[in-house]
C-alpha positions in Angstrom: -0.2 0.2 0.1 0.7 3.7 -0.7 0.6 6.3 1.6 2.3 9.5 0.5 1.3 13.2 1.3 2.3 16.6 -0.9 0.7 19.6 -0.1 2.1 23.6 -0.4 0.0 26.1 2.4 1.2 28.3 4.6 1.1 28.1 8.5 -1.6 29.3 10.5 0.2 29.5 13.8 3.7 29.6 15.0 5.3 25.9 15.2 5.7 24.6 18.4 8.4 22.2 19.1 8.4 19.7 22.3 11.0 16.8 23.3 9.1 13.4 24.0 10.7 11.2 26.2 13.6 13.2 26.8 15.1 11.5 23.8 12.8 12.3 20.3 12.0 16.6 19.3 8.5 17.0 17.7 7.0 20.3 15.7 3.4 20.4 15.7 1.7 23.3 12.9 -0.6 23.9 10.7 -0.9 24.8 7.1 -4.1 25.8 4.7 -3.9 24.7 1.6 -6.2 27.3 -0.7 -7.6 25.4 -4.1 -8.0 28.7 -6.3 -10.7 26.4 -8.5 -13.2 25.7 -5.4 -12.0 28.7 -3.8 -11.6 27.1 -0.7 -9.4 26.4 2.0 -8.7 22.7 3.5 -7.0 23.1 6.8 -4.4 20.0 7.7 -1.9 19.7 11.4 1.2 18.5 10.1 4.1 17.2 13.0 7.5 16.8 12.0 10.1 14.6 14.1 14.1 15.2 15.3 15.9 16.8 13.2 13.4 18.6 10.3 11.4 19.7 14.1 13.8 21.6 15.0 14.3 23.1 11.6 11.1 23.9 11.4 10.7 25.0 14.8 13.9 27.2 13.7 13.1 28.4 10.4 9.4 28.8 10.0 6.8 31.4 11.6 3.3 31.3 11.1 2.5 32.6 7.5 5.5 30.8 6.8 5.1 28.6 2.8 6.3 25.0 3.1 5.7 22.2 0.9 5.6 19.4 2.9 5.6 15.8 1.3 4.9 13.1 4.2 2.1 10.5 5.0 -1.5 10.7 6.1 -1.6 9.2 9.6 -5.6 9.2 12.0 -5.1 10.2 16.0 -8.3 8.7 17.8 -10.1 9.9 21.2 -13.0 9.6 23.9 -14.1 13.0 24.0 -15.1 14.2 27.9 -18.5 13.0 26.6 -17.3 10.1 26.2 -18.1 10.3 21.9 -15.8 8.1 19.5 -13.2 11.9 17.9 -10.8 11.0 15.2 -8.7 13.4 13.1 -6.6 13.6 10.3 -2.6 14.9 10.2 0.1 14.9 8.3 3.6 13.3 9.4 6.1 14.7 7.0 9.4 13.3 6.2 10.5 16.6 4.0 9.9 20.4 4.5 11.0 22.5 2.1 11.1 26.5 3.4 9.3 28.5 0.1 8.4 32.1 0.7 9.5 34.0 4.1 6.7 35.4 5.7 6.8 39.7 5.8 8.4 39.4 8.8 11.8 37.5 8.1 11.7 39.5 4.8 11.5 42.8 7.1 14.3 41.3 8.9 16.4 40.7 5.9 15.8 43.8 4.4 16.5 45.5 7.8 20.1 43.6 7.9 21.3 44.0 4.0 20.1 48.1 5.0 22.5 47.8 7.5 25.5 45.8 5.6 25.0 48.7 3.2 25.9 51.6 6.2 29.7 50.2 6.3 31.9 52.9 7.4 35.2 53.1 5.5 
């Protein structure tokens, strides 16, 4: 069986990095995927592990555009009222950083302006 998921979207929130069992790291975030034909948006939760998790936590933020490549998985639980609940999410093996968010662009522009003002 093949379980492969690839999508391009923008982060809807800043990533959250958590250490699991003192040995592993997991980074969680959510992306919005636009469908220009139907004019709809699909939201999907994403989790990455270990080095990929550390990179995501360090280099992306709310608004960043990413391409994720991974597999779909499900989580199931019982609600407080006893209802069975479940959700589908992506376990990303690769996260490609595409467009930078406006906040990152502003910081880089400020750094470039500072570099132009080198006194001689």
